[in-house]
N, C-alpha and C positions, 0 to 999 in steps of 0.2 A: 462152968463158964458160959455166960449167955452169948447168943449169936449177935454178930454186928447188926445194927439197925439198918434200915433202908430209909433214905431221905428224899422227899420230893419237895421242890421249891415252886410254889404256884402263888405268886403275889398279885395276880390280876383280879378281875371282877368275879362276882358270884357265879355267873354262867361258866366262866373258864374253870373255876374250881369244881363245879359239878361235872363238867366234861372230863375232869381228871379222875373221877370215880372208877370208870372201867380200868384205867391204868392201875389204880390201887389194888383192884381185885386181881389183875394180872400179876402184880408184884407179889401178892400174898401166895398165889399159886406157884410162882417161879421160885420163891424163897420161903417155903413154909417154916414157921418157927422163928423168923426174924421179926423183931419189932418194926413197925412202920410209922415213920414220923413225917409230918407234913408242915411246912411253913406256909402260912396264909394269913390274910387279913382277918383280925378278930371279928370285925363287923359282919363277916360272912360265915366264918367257921363256927362261931359260938352257937348260932341257932341251927346250923346244918349238922352239928355233931350227932343228934339222934337219928338223922337220916342217912348219914355217910357210912362207908365201910369203917370198921373198927381201926382207928388210928389215933396217934397222939399228935395234937396240933400245937404249933408254936407260932407266936407273932413274928413279923419281920424284924423286930428289934433284937431277936435272938440269933439272927443270922451270923453275927460275928462270933458268938459262942459255938454255934453249930459247926462253923468252919474249922474248928479245932478237933473235931471228932473223927473217928474211924468207922467206915460204913462198908456194907456189902455192895451198895450202889447208891449213887446220888444222881438225881435227875432234875435239871433246872428247866422249868417250863415258862420262866418269867424273863422279861427283858430288863428288869430293874438292876441297877448297879450292885446293890447289896446281895442279890441272889447270885450274880456272876462272880462276885468276890468269894462268896461262900463255897461255890463249886470249885473254884481254883484252890482254895485253902484246905478243903477237906481231903482226907485220905480215903480212897475207895478203889476197889478192884474194877468197878465200872463207873464211868462218868459220862453223862449225856447232857447236851445243851450248852449254852454259852458260858464260858469261863473267862474271868478277867485275869489274864496272864501278864507278866511284867512287860512283854513287848506288844500288848494289845489284846483285843477280844478274840478268843478262839472258840469255835463251836465243835463240840464232840458229838459224833453220831451222824450217820448218813441221812436218816430221816429228820433229825433235828436241823441239820443244815438245809435240807430240802424245804422244811417249813419256814426257816428264816429267809430263804430266797424268794418266798412268795410275796414279800412286802412290795407293794406297788406293782406286782407282776404275777397275779394269780388267775389270769383270764382262763387258761386251759387246765387249771388244776382240778382233779377229780377226787382227791383224798380229803376225807373228813379229819378235822384236827384231833378228835378223840382217837382215831386210828393212828395218826402220825405220832401221837404221844407214846404209843406202845410198840411200834413196829421195830424199833432198834433193839428190842430185848432178845430177838432170835436172829441168827444168821440166815435163816430161810423163812419165807412167808408161809405161815400155816393157817388153816382155818381156825377161827377163834370166836368165842362168844363175848358179847359186850357186857353181860351182867345185867342188862336192863330187864325190867318186868314188861311183858307184853301188854299193850294198852287194853283196858277194859272199862267201859263206862259204868257208873254207879247205879244207873236206872232211876235217877232222882228227878229228871226233868229240868235240871239246872245246867246252864252253860256259863263258863267264866270268860270274861273279856279282860285280858291283861292290857292295860291302856298304854303304858309307857315303854321306853327303851333308852339306851344310853345317849341317843341324840334324836332330835325331832324328825330328821329325815327317815328314821327307821320305824316310825309308828304313825297311825292315823290321828286326826285331830278330834276334838270333842264332838263336833257335829256328825262326823262319820260314825263314831261309836254310838251316839244317841240314835241315829237312824237305823243302825244295825240292831240295836237293842229293841227298838219298836217293832221291827220286822220279826224278830224272834218271839217277842211277846204275843204278837198277832197269831203266830203259829202255835201258841200254847206252851212256849218254852220260857223259863224264868232266867233272865240274864243277871249276872253279878259283875259289877265293875271292880277289878282287882288291881292293886298297885301299892307301892310304898309311900313314904312321906313325900317323895318328890312328885308323886302323881296326885296329891290331894286336890289341888286346884283343877286339874284335868278331870278328875272323878266327879267333883262337885258340878262342874259345867256340863259334863256328859249326862249326869243324872238329872240336872235341871232341864236340859233340852229334851231328854227322853220322858220327862215327867215320871221318873222312877226313883225318888229320893231314897227309898228303902234299899235299893240295889247297890248303893255306893259303899264299898268297903275299903276304899283307897286310904292308906295311912292309918287305919284303925286297928290293924291286927299285927302282932309280931309274926315273924316268919314261920314259926312252928304252927301257929294257928292258920296261917295262909295255907300251909301244907295240908292241914286237916280239911280246909274248905276245898282245896284242889281234889283231894281224894273223894269228895262227895259229888263231883261233876260228871256229867255225861260227855262233855267236850270242853276243851280249853282253847279259845281262839286268841292268838297271841302273836305279836311281832317277835323277832329274834332277840330275846332278852333272858335275864337270869331266871325269872319265874317260869318261862317256857321250858328251860332245861330241867328245872325242878319238877314240873308236871310230867315231863318225859321220863325222868328217873323214877318217879313214883308210880308209873304205869297208867297215868291219866291220858285218855285220847287227846291228841293235839292237832289243831289246824293252824299251822304256822303261816302268818301273812309275811312273806319274805319280800320286803320292800326296802328301798334305799341301798346304801353301800354295804350290803351283806351278801354272802354267797352261801346258798342253802347246802351245797355239796361240802362246804367246810364246817359250818356251824349250825346246820339245821337239827331238828329233833332226831335222835339216833336210834331209838328203839324201832324194830321192824313193825310196820303197820301204822305208823303215824302219817300225817298229811301235810303237804307243803303246797301253798298257793303262791305263784309268782307271775310277774308280767311275762307275756309271750314276746319277749324282745331279745335281740342278740346281745345287748350290753348288760344283761342282768348278771349279778355276781361281781360287780366291779369293786375295786378297793376304795375308790373315791370318785364320785360323779363329777364329770367335767362338762356336762351338757348345761344348756341354759335353764332347763327345768328338770325336776325329778319326774320324768315321764313314767318310770317304773312304779312310782307311788301313785301317780294320777290314774294308772290303769285300774286300781282297786276301787270298787264301788260297794256300798252297803248291800245293794240288791244282789250282786254277784257273790259276795261273801256269804250272805244269808242263804242263797241257793245252794252253794256248796256245803255249808254247815248242815242244813236240813237234810240234804241227800245223805251225808255221812251218818247223821243220827238215825235216819230211816233204815239204812242197811250198811253198817260200818265195814263189812267184809267184801262188799261188791266193788271191784276195781273198775267197773264200767258205769259208774254212777251217772255221769253227765250225759250219756246217750239218752237218758230219759228226762233230764232236767233242763236241757237247753244250753245254749252257748254261754260261756263265761266272759264274752266280750273283751278279748285281749288278754285274758289270764289263762294260765295253764296249771292244772292240778296234778300233783305227783304224790306217790306213796313211797315211804321209806322201806328199804329192804336190805338184804345182805347177799353178796355174791358167793361163788363157790369157795373163795378164799376167806370168807368171813368179813370182807370189806364193805363199807357203807355204799349204798347206791340209791338213786332216785328212779322210780319206775313211773312212767306216764300212766295215768289212770283212766283215760277215756279215749275213744276212737279217734276223733278229729285231731285233738291236740296231741294225743299220744303218738299217732302215726307220724305227725310232723316232727315231733321231738326226736323220735327214734331214728329218723333218717337225716336229721340236720347235720350240717358240716361240723358245727361246734360240738355237738354231742359225741360224734364219732372221733373227732380229733382229741377231745378230752379223754376218751377211752383209750386211744392209742398212746397218748403220753403217759397215762397211768400205767399201762402195761410196759412201756419202755423203761420207766424208772424202776418198776418192779424187777424187770429183767436185768438191769444194770446192778441191782442189789443182790438178786438171786438168779444166777444164770440158768437154773433149771426151768425158769418161767419164759425162756425164749419162745416156745411154741405159742404161748399166750400173746406175746408181742407180735409174732408173725401173723397169727389169726386176726388180730385187730387191725393190723396194717392191711391185710388182704380185704377185710370188710370195708375199710376206708377207701382203698383203691377201687373196689367194685362200685362204690357209690360216687366217688369224686376223683376220677383218674387224673385230671389236671392238677388238683391240689396235691396229690401224692407226688407227682412229678416235681412240683415246686418245692415241696418239703424235702425230697431227696436231694435236689440240687442245692438247697440251702444248707443241709447238713454237710454235703461235700465241701461247699465253700467255707463253712465254719471250721471243718477239720483242716483244710489247707491253710487257712489263716493261722490257726493255733500251731500247726506244725512249723510254719515259717517263723512265728514268734519264738517258739522253743529253740529253733536252730540259731536264732540271733540272740539267745540268752536274755529275752525280755523279762523284766522284773515287774511288769504291770501291764494292764490293758487300759485303754481310754475309758474315761468315766461313762461315756455313752455307748460302750461296746454292745451291751445287750439291748438297750433301747433302740439302737439303730437297726436291729433285725426286724424282719416282718413279724406281725403278731402270731402267725402260726408256728414260729420257731422261738419266740421270745422266752417262753417258759424254760426251755432247755438252755438257751444262751445265758439267761440270767442265773440259772443254777451253775453253769460252767464258770461264769464270772465270779460268783461268790465262792465256789469251791477253790479256785485258784488263789483268791484273796486269803481264804482260810488256810491254804497250804503255803502262804508267803511266796507264791510264785516260784517254789522250789523246782528243781529238775524232776523230782519224783512226782510233784503235783502236776506239772505239765504233761509228763508221760501218762499219768492216770487219766487226765482229761482227754488226751488224744486217743488213748485206748478205748475210752467210753464212746467217743465220737465215731471211731472206726467200727466198733461193735454195732452201733446203730446203722451206719452206712452199709454194713454187711447184711443187715436185715433187709434193706431195700434191694440189694443185689440178689440175695437168695430168693426173695419173694418173686422176682421176675424170671427166675430160672425154670 
């Protein structure tokens, strides 16, 4: 008798599907011998099949049939209705993600609920989505490998420029790419313009402005041939987009231009040793820009990107690159890595920007909230939460005082609501909190909604708030 299969529902874009590959490897390791099935869009999986872990793919049209099956585990990583219906209908010992139940949508899994609560509320999130996909598989957080190949240039003298992204705010324009290409050419590097059919016009214009018509490959190659081109590069300069994740998965060195409404700590390149360049601004990583201009995008210049790229090509393993190459004029360069728990992190790569990032309020606050949510999931990680709170307190004592007072106020509010048998919270409950507390308030709000404001749900929420308040009390003893 064959083992029950494992089913993953990932009906989003190409980049989301590639970010799922480490989860697929983790599932194979956790349930050896079980067939692994994935529901995804054919336009993405058909050409990714030779590059993906060994799985059986199904199109979204099969979700209703898949819903009638029995599985060892079903994980829904998609927000689409057919995926939620499939998870609800399937029979499985483990279900994770959103499920369409008769009384409404219910999200299974601590970390899947955490990820859902980031919608419009991700400012102080420090978890990468590829990690959030797999953390629910174990009751404790353990060091783990991502399955990525460590980046290594091909020694070809070629650099790929991936021109497009899912929206214009997330990628430079044709003139930017042309000027960058000319600077690389002057330095003896051969640039190649890469993209799909949607980038054909952008590629033609960039090639015309750069006077490099032979460099334009946009829309000319199927994905499997794009993968072959990527493998032949010394570096891939790219916004946050599907081909970036493909290059990262293939072990191609990546310089990610993280601009627009993207958060590098959530969707940046995941293999250790990749590079991320983003604006040195407090608002980077937003869900949706609310400012009058895309200042984070305007911070990027062809000269600064070329300077960073050439320094990486000169010595890819030197994390103090820019101490020799000069200022990046409003940009910060980071390198990807893994912490002691195997979780994704960004490491500042040079003295001036690195020292500023390491002691910034936001950087330390993100670290504390990451440890706090880890502790609430795995109580053995309480020392980590205490250590990061102590570091935050040492650098920003008034902030910790406000944070502790806010948690106490939140706990008092929820205790009073529970006492009066409240069956809801106001729609603006979490938005009304100060930004330093909003990530936790938003998660609490969604957790209570997910628990239908039951007595058990209220008690769990209050217990979690009390546990965090106790951290602040014990840290001052």
